[in-house]
Backbone as a printed PyTorch tensor [residue, N CA C, xyz], in Angstrom:
tensor([[[-38.0620,  10.5000,  54.2430],
         [-36.7790,  10.7120,  53.6040],
         [-35.7570,  11.1070,  54.6670]],

        [[-34.6130,  10.4670,  54.6770],
         [-33.5990,  10.7200,  55.6890],
         [-32.8840,  12.0460,  55.4190]],

        [[-32.4520,  12.6850,  56.4470],
         [-31.7120,  13.9560,  56.3180],
         [-30.3130,  13.6780,  55.8220]],

        [[-29.7500,  14.6280,  55.1140],
         [-28.3800,  14.5430,  54.6480],
         [-27.4760,  14.5080,  55.8710]],

        [[-26.5690,  13.5220,  55.9490],
         [-25.6850,  13.3330,  57.0990],
         [-24.3580,  14.0670,  56.8400]],

        [[-23.9970,  14.9500,  57.7670],
         [-22.8580,  15.8480,  57.5580],
         [-21.8620,  15.7870,  58.7160]],

        [[-20.5880,  15.7980,  58.3750],
         [-19.4750,  15.9180,  59.3160],
         [-18.8200,  17.2790,  59.0740]],

        [[-18.5750,  18.0340,  60.1440],
         [-17.9420,  19.3340,  60.0240],
         [-16.5580,  19.2840,  60.6790]],

        [[-15.5230,  19.7140,  59.9250],
         [-14.1670,  19.7200,  60.4300],
         [-13.6370,  21.1480,  60.4350]],

        [[-13.4260,  21.7030,  61.6470],
         [-12.9410,  23.0770,  61.7610],
         [-12.3050,  23.2290,  63.1390]],

        [[-11.2100,  23.9780,  63.2180],
         [-10.5350,  24.1340,  64.5150],
         [-11.1030,  25.2860,  65.3470]],

        [[-12.0920,  25.9980,  64.8030],
         [-12.7280,  27.1100,  65.5060],
         [-14.0090,  26.6100,  66.1770]],

        [[-13.9800,  26.4770,  67.4950],
         [-15.1280,  25.8930,  68.1940],
         [-16.3840,  26.7460,  68.0530]],

        [[-16.2050,  28.0620,  67.9880],
         [-17.3460,  28.9450,  67.7880],
         [-18.0360,  28.7070,  66.4660]],

        [[-17.2100,  28.5320,  65.4050],
         [-17.7890,  28.2460,  64.0860],
         [-18.4390,  26.8860,  64.0660]],

        [[-17.8130,  25.8860,  64.6950],
         [-18.4010,  24.5460,  64.7350],
         [-19.7960,  24.5800,  65.3450]],

        [[-19.9260,  25.2970,  66.4740],
         [-21.2230,  25.3680,  67.1400],
         [-22.2450,  26.1050,  66.3160]],

        [[-21.8500,  27.2330,  65.7140],
         [-22.7590,  28.0460,  64.9050],
         [-23.1860,  27.2820,  63.6520]],

        [[-22.2360,  26.6560,  62.9680],
         [-22.5500,  25.9180,  61.7380],
         [-23.4440,  24.7190,  62.0570]],

        [[-23.1470,  24.0120,  63.1550],
         [-23.9830,  22.8790,  63.5330],
         [-25.4230,  23.3360,  63.7820]],

        [[-25.6000,  24.4030,  64.5570],
         [-26.9370,  24.8870,  64.8790],
         [-27.6760,  25.3230,  63.6110]],

        [[-27.0090,  26.0490,  62.7390],
         [-27.6410,  26.5210,  61.5090],
         [-28.0400,  25.3610,  60.6040]],

        [[-27.1070,  24.4360,  60.3520],
         [-27.3830,  23.3450,  59.4300],
         [-28.4410,  22.3970,  59.9910]],

        [[-28.4400,  22.1500,  61.2820],
         [-29.4880,  21.3110,  61.8770],
         [-30.8450,  21.9980,  61.7700]],

        [[-30.8840,  23.3060,  61.9630],
         [-32.1270,  24.0720,  61.8350],
         [-32.6450,  23.9900,  60.4030]],

        [[-31.7230,  23.8980,  59.4460],
         [-32.0960,  23.8330,  58.0340],
         [-32.3600,  22.4110,  57.5600]],

        [[-32.3070,  21.4350,  58.4750],
         [-32.7140,  20.0810,  58.1180],
         [-31.6210,  19.0800,  57.8930]],

        [[-30.3480,  19.4590,  58.0070],
         [-29.2680,  18.4800,  57.8830],
         [-29.0570,  17.7830,  59.2190]],

        [[-28.5340,  16.5690,  59.1580],
         [-28.1950,  15.8280,  60.3640],
         [-26.6780,  15.9190,  60.5490]],

        [[-26.2260,  16.6160,  61.5770],
         [-24.8070,  16.7240,  61.8410],
         [-24.4110,  15.4950,  62.6530]],

        [[-23.7300,  14.5590,  62.0180],
         [-23.3740,  13.2940,  62.6740],
         [-22.1120,  13.4040,  63.5000]],

        [[-21.3210,  14.4780,  63.2600],
         [-20.1130,  14.6570,  64.0450],
         [-19.4350,  15.9540,  63.7160]],

        [[-18.5760,  16.3650,  64.6400],
         [-17.7160,  17.5200,  64.4270],
         [-16.2990,  17.1150,  64.8700]],

        [[-15.3090,  17.6960,  64.1950],
         [-13.9130,  17.3980,  64.5130],
         [-13.1210,  18.6790,  64.4240]],

        [[-12.1010,  18.8240,  65.2530],
         [-11.2860,  20.0230,  65.2420],
         [ -9.8350,  19.7690,  64.7980]],

        [[ -9.4890,  18.4810,  64.5850],
         [ -8.1520,  18.1310,  64.1080],
         [ -8.2620,  17.1090,  62.9960]],

        [[ -7.1940,  16.9420,  62.2630],
         [ -7.1600,  15.9430,  61.2050],
         [ -7.3850,  14.5400,  61.7660]],

        [[ -6.7490,  14.2370,  62.8730],
         [ -6.9000,  12.9070,  63.4640],
         [ -8.3510,  12.6380,  63.8340]],

        [[ -8.9980,  13.6190,  64.4490],
         [-10.4210,  13.4360,  64.7960],
         [-11.2630,  13.2560,  63.5450]],

        [[-10.9460,  14.0120,  62.5040],
         [-11.7110,  13.9200,  61.2500],
         [-11.5920,  12.5340,  60.6140]],

        [[-10.3810,  11.9880,  60.6180],
         [-10.1630,  10.6500,  60.0600],
         [-10.9580,   9.6110,  60.8390]],

        [[-10.9270,   9.7260,  62.1550],
         [-11.6410,   8.7760,  63.0290],
         [-13.1540,   8.9200,  62.7900]],

        [[-13.6500,  10.1340,  62.7430],
         [-15.0870,  10.3480,  62.5260],
         [-15.5400,   9.8280,  61.1720]],

        [[-14.7510,  10.0800,  60.1210],
         [-15.1300,   9.5910,  58.7980],
         [-15.2120,   8.0710,  58.7780]],

        [[-14.2910,   7.4190,  59.4800],
         [-14.2680,   5.9440,  59.5130],
         [-15.4570,   5.4010,  60.2860]],

        [[-15.8410,   6.0850,  61.3470],
         [-16.9310,   5.5940,  62.2120],
         [-18.3140,   6.0040,  61.7390]],

        [[-18.4460,   7.2020,  61.1600],
         [-19.7530,   7.8070,  60.9340],
         [-20.2790,   7.7200,  59.4890]],

        [[-19.3640,   7.5600,  58.5270],
         [-19.7510,   7.4690,  57.1160],
         [-20.7440,   8.5700,  56.7010]],

        [[-20.3360,   9.8310,  56.8230],
         [-21.2630,  10.9250,  56.4520],
         [-21.5060,  10.9480,  54.9630]],

        [[-22.5990,  11.6180,  54.5560],
         [-22.8830,  11.8360,  53.1280],
         [-21.9640,  12.9360,  52.5900]],

        [[-21.6580,  13.8970,  53.4510],
         [-20.8310,  15.0330,  53.0560],
         [-19.9870,  15.4490,  54.2390]],

        [[-18.7270,  15.8520,  53.9630],
         [-17.8170,  16.3620,  54.9880],
         [-17.3790,  17.7520,  54.6050]],

        [[-17.5900,  18.7080,  55.5080],
         [-17.1180,  20.0640,  55.3240],
         [-15.7400,  20.1600,  55.9890]],

        [[-14.7220,  20.5760,  55.2410],
         [-13.3600,  20.6350,  55.7570],
         [-12.7950,  22.0590,  55.6410]],

        [[-12.4660,  22.6590,  56.7920],
         [-11.8360,  23.9740,  56.7870],
         [-10.4310,  23.8270,  56.1780]],

        [[-10.0730,  24.7420,  55.2680],
         [ -8.7750,  24.6220,  54.6210],
         [ -7.6110,  24.9480,  55.5710]],

        [[ -7.9040,  25.6380,  56.6420],
         [ -6.8330,  26.0410,  57.6260],
         [ -7.2000,  25.5120,  58.9890]],

        [[ -6.6520,  24.3750,  59.3190],
         [ -6.9280,  23.7270,  60.6160],
         [ -5.7760,  24.0130,  61.5860]],

        [[ -5.5730,  25.2620,  61.9010],
         [ -4.4660,  25.6190,  62.7990],
         [ -3.1570,  25.2670,  62.1170]],

        [[ -2.4240,  24.3350,  62.6740],
         [ -1.1480,  23.9140,  62.0960],
         [ -1.2790,  22.8860,  61.0050]],

        [[ -2.4930,  22.4470,  60.7130],
         [ -2.7100,  21.4150,  59.7050],
         [ -3.3620,  22.0130,  58.4440]],

        [[ -3.1020,  21.3580,  57.3250],
         [ -3.6940,  21.7780,  56.0640],
         [ -4.9820,  21.0050,  55.7960]],

        [[ -6.0630,  21.7330,  55.6170],
         [ -7.3180,  21.0920,  55.2290],
         [ -7.2330,  20.4500,  53.8450]],

        [[ -6.3920,  21.0030,  52.9910],
         [ -6.1980,  20.4130,  51.6580],
         [ -5.5740,  19.0290,  51.8030]],

        [[ -4.5370,  18.9240,  52.6450],
         [ -3.8800,  17.6190,  52.8690],
         [ -4.8640,  16.6520,  53.5160]],

        [[ -5.6460,  17.1270,  54.4750],
         [ -6.6400,  16.2820,  55.1160],
         [ -7.6440,  15.7610,  54.0960]],

        [[ -8.0950,  16.6170,  53.2010],
         [ -9.0390,  16.1760,  52.1700],
         [ -8.4580,  15.0560,  51.3300]],

        [[ -7.1890,  15.1850,  50.9570],
         [ -6.5440,  14.1220,  50.1950],
         [ -6.4750,  12.8210,  50.9960]],

        [[ -6.1210,  12.9380,  52.2740],
         [ -6.0260,  11.7390,  53.1220],
         [ -7.4000,  11.0680,  53.2830]],

        [[ -8.4440,  11.8660,  53.4330],
         [ -9.8100,  11.3140,  53.5690],
         [-10.2060,  10.5150,  52.3400]],

        [[ -9.8120,  10.9790,  51.1670],
         [-10.1720,  10.3070,  49.9380],
         [ -9.2340,   9.1130,  49.6360]],

        [[ -7.9490,   9.2840,  49.9270],
         [ -6.9510,   8.2510,  49.5930],
         [ -7.0090,   7.0430,  50.4910]],

        [[ -7.4180,   7.2450,  51.7370],
         [ -7.4850,   6.1300,  52.7120],
         [ -8.7380,   5.3050,  52.4220]],

        [[ -8.5660,   4.1130,  51.8790],
         [ -9.6910,   3.3160,  51.4110],
         [-10.6310,   2.8320,  52.5110]],

        [[-10.1650,   2.7910,  53.7510],
         [-11.0170,   2.3470,  54.8390],
         [-11.9650,   3.4490,  55.3130]],

        [[-11.7620,   4.6770,  54.8030],
         [-12.5730,   5.8140,  55.2220],
         [-13.6910,   6.0500,  54.1970]],

        [[-14.7470,   6.6540,  54.6590],
         [-15.8550,   7.0120,  53.7710],
         [-16.3680,   8.3990,  54.1680]],

        [[-15.6810,   9.4580,  53.6830],
         [-16.0680,  10.7990,  54.0820],
         [-17.2630,  11.3610,  53.2770]],

        [[-17.7860,  10.5820,  52.3340],
         [-18.8260,  11.1140,  51.4670],
         [-18.2060,  12.1450,  50.5510]],

        [[-19.0020,  13.0750,  50.1020],
         [-18.5050,  14.1870,  49.2760],
         [-17.8050,  15.2040,  50.1550]],

        [[-16.6670,  15.7160,  49.6920],
         [-15.9280,  16.7160,  50.4430],
         [-16.2310,  18.1040,  49.9080]],

        [[-16.4630,  19.0340,  50.8100],
         [-16.6400,  20.4410,  50.4790],
         [-15.6750,  21.2270,  51.3570]],

        [[-14.8070,  22.0060,  50.7270],
         [-13.8620,  22.8260,  51.4670],
         [-14.5520,  24.0980,  51.9120]],

        [[-14.2100,  24.5740,  53.1120],
         [-14.7430,  25.8130,  53.6490],
         [-13.5840,  26.6840,  54.1390]],

        [[-13.7950,  27.9820,  54.1540],
         [-12.7510,  28.8640,  54.6560],
         [-13.3020,  30.2690,  54.8730]],

        [[-12.6060,  30.9880,  55.7420],
         [-12.8820,  32.4080,  55.9230],
         [-12.1740,  33.2250,  54.8350]],

        [[-11.2160,  32.5940,  54.1280],
         [-10.5040,  33.2280,  53.0280],
         [-11.3780,  33.2400,  51.7810]],

        [[-11.1250,  34.1650,  50.8940],
         [-11.8510,  34.2540,  49.6430],
         [-11.4910,  33.0850,  48.7210]],

        [[-12.4680,  32.6140,  47.9640],
         [-12.2550,  31.4990,  47.0490],
         [-11.1620,  31.8310,  46.0340]],

        [[-11.1280,  33.0600,  45.5530],
         [-10.1490,  33.4650,  44.5450],
         [ -8.7100,  33.2870,  45.0560]],

        [[ -8.5130,  33.4920,  46.3470],
         [ -7.1700,  33.3330,  46.9440],
         [ -6.7090,  31.8830,  46.9560]],

        [[ -7.6540,  30.9600,  46.8560],
         [ -7.3580,  29.5320,  47.0110],
         [ -7.6990,  28.7260,  45.7560]],

        [[ -8.0220,  29.4000,  44.6850],
         [ -8.5970,  28.7240,  43.4900],
         [ -7.7370,  27.5450,  43.0020]],

        [[ -6.4330,  27.7160,  42.8770],
         [ -5.5800,  26.6420,  42.3700],
         [ -5.5810,  25.4560,  43.3030]],

        [[ -5.5130,  25.6980,  44.6120],
         [ -5.4950,  24.6240,  45.5990],
         [ -6.8570,  23.9120,  45.6170]],

        [[ -7.9400,  24.6450,  45.5080],
         [ -9.2660,  24.0420,  45.4920],
         [ -9.4010,  23.1550,  44.2520]],

        [[ -8.9690,  23.6630,  43.1190],
         [ -9.0550,  22.9060,  41.8420],
         [ -8.2620,  21.6070,  41.9320]],

        [[ -7.1000,  21.6250,  42.5860],
         [ -6.2390,  20.4540,  42.6900],
         [ -6.7140,  19.4550,  43.7590]],

        [[ -7.6800,  19.8610,  44.5750],
         [ -8.1460,  19.0020,  45.6720],
         [ -9.2170,  18.0300,  45.1930]],

        [[ -9.4960,  16.9960,  46.0010],
         [-10.5550,  16.0610,  45.6500],
         [-11.9580,  16.5520,  46.0080]],

        [[-12.0570,  17.7880,  46.5120],
         [-13.3590,  18.3250,  46.9340],
         [-14.2590,  18.6020,  45.7510]],

        [[-15.5670,  18.5200,  45.9580],
         [-16.5290,  18.8310,  44.8950],
         [-16.8000,  20.3110,  44.7980]],

        [[-16.3020,  21.0890,  45.7700],
         [-16.5300,  22.5070,  45.7270],
         [-16.0190,  23.2100,  46.9530]],

        [[-16.3340,  24.4960,  47.0090],
         [-15.8500,  25.3700,  48.0700],
         [-16.9800,  26.2980,  48.5140]],

        [[-17.0440,  26.5390,  49.8020],
         [-17.9710,  27.5440,  50.3530],
         [-17.2160,  28.4380,  51.3200]],

        [[-17.3840,  29.7410,  51.1610],
         [-16.8920,  30.6530,  52.1520],
         [-17.7270,  30.4370,  53.4310]],

        [[-17.1170,  30.5840,  54.5770],
         [-17.8600,  30.3010,  55.8160],
         [-19.1770,  31.0620,  55.9340]],

        [[-19.2340,  32.3570,  55.5370],
         [-20.5270,  33.0580,  55.6230],
         [-21.6050,  32.4530,  54.7060]],

        [[-21.1890,  31.6950,  53.6940],
         [-22.1400,  31.1350,  52.7170],
         [-22.5810,  29.7050,  53.0810]],

        [[-22.0480,  29.1510,  54.1540],
         [-22.4000,  27.7790,  54.5090],
         [-23.8890,  27.6930,  54.8710]],

        [[-24.6120,  26.8470,  54.1300],
         [-26.0420,  26.6270,  54.3920],
         [-26.4080,  25.2870,  53.7770]],

        [[-27.5350,  24.7520,  54.2220],
         [-28.0020,  23.4940,  53.6480],
         [-28.2300,  23.6710,  52.1480]],

        [[-28.8070,  24.7810,  51.7510],
         [-29.0850,  25.0210,  50.3340],
         [-27.8050,  25.0550,  49.5130]],

        [[-26.7630,  25.7290,  50.0160],
         [-25.4910,  25.8310,  49.2960],
         [-24.8440,  24.4520,  49.1910]],

        [[-24.9030,  23.6430,  50.2510],
         [-24.3480,  22.3070,  50.2320],
         [-25.0870,  21.4360,  49.2220]],

        [[-26.4070,  21.4830,  49.2510],
         [-27.2150,  20.6870,  48.3070],
         [-26.9810,  21.1170,  46.8790]],

        [[-26.7430,  22.4220,  46.6380],
         [-26.4630,  22.9090,  45.2880],
         [-25.1320,  22.3180,  44.7840]],

        [[-24.0920,  22.2810,  45.6280],
         [-22.8090,  21.7010,  45.2200],
         [-22.9720,  20.1970,  44.9690]],

        [[-23.7340,  19.5180,  45.7960],
         [-23.9440,  18.0880,  45.6100],
         [-24.6580,  17.8120,  44.2910]],

        [[-25.6590,  18.6130,  43.9930],
         [-26.3950,  18.4220,  42.7300],
         [-25.4850,  18.6540,  41.5270]],

        [[-24.6810,  19.7050,  41.6150],
         [-23.7770,  20.0170,  40.5190],
         [-22.7360,  18.9080,  40.3110]],

        [[-22.3540,  18.2360,  41.3940],
         [-21.3600,  17.1730,  41.3210],
         [-21.9530,  15.8170,  40.9420]],

        [[-23.2740,  15.7770,  40.7730],
         [-23.9300,  14.5060,  40.4590],
         [-24.1260,  13.6510,  41.6900]],

        [[-24.0090,  14.2720,  42.8430],
         [-24.1920,  13.5270,  44.1050],
         [-25.4180,  14.0360,  44.8060]],

        [[-26.4570,  14.2930,  44.0340],
         [-27.6870,  14.8530,  44.6060],
         [-28.2440,  14.0090,  45.7090]],

        [[-29.1670,  14.5960,  46.4260],
         [-29.7330,  13.9310,  47.5960],
         [-30.4380,  12.6440,  47.2490]],

        [[-31.0380,  12.5420,  46.0850],
         [-31.7100,  11.3050,  45.7200],
         [-30.7430,  10.1360,  45.6270]],

        [[-29.5180,  10.4180,  45.1260],
         [-28.5390,   9.3620,  45.0030],
         [-28.0100,   8.9400,  46.3710]],

        [[-27.9710,   9.8860,  47.3160],
         [-27.4010,   9.5970,  48.6320],
         [-28.3910,   8.8320,  49.5290]],

        [[-29.6240,   8.8040,  49.1770],
         [-30.6270,   8.1890,  50.0570],
         [-30.9840,   6.7970,  49.6050]]])
């Protein structure tokens, strides 16, 4: 059975490295990392991940806007989108609800299990992705 293929988009290089190491250790395949919207769009087009984790605050860029662009651009295939942030979910609830993402994870909660739980809840379980 193939590992879930994941793209991580975050402007914090320390978080990118830590999340990649953790998720790979937990059995996910990290097919790419991006720190800007432009890199994320290019990676989604080239890599076709099963799931893309998008930080809501990409420095001067909005992760919410990037999520919309990833879904609206028909040549891209970002898989399922999951928003991530160091901010509390309650602070972002309206924006998360209005986004095309299947869910939200606080950065401390990012794990393979949490990602798989969101995918299952969205009807995009691992069996469908493989």
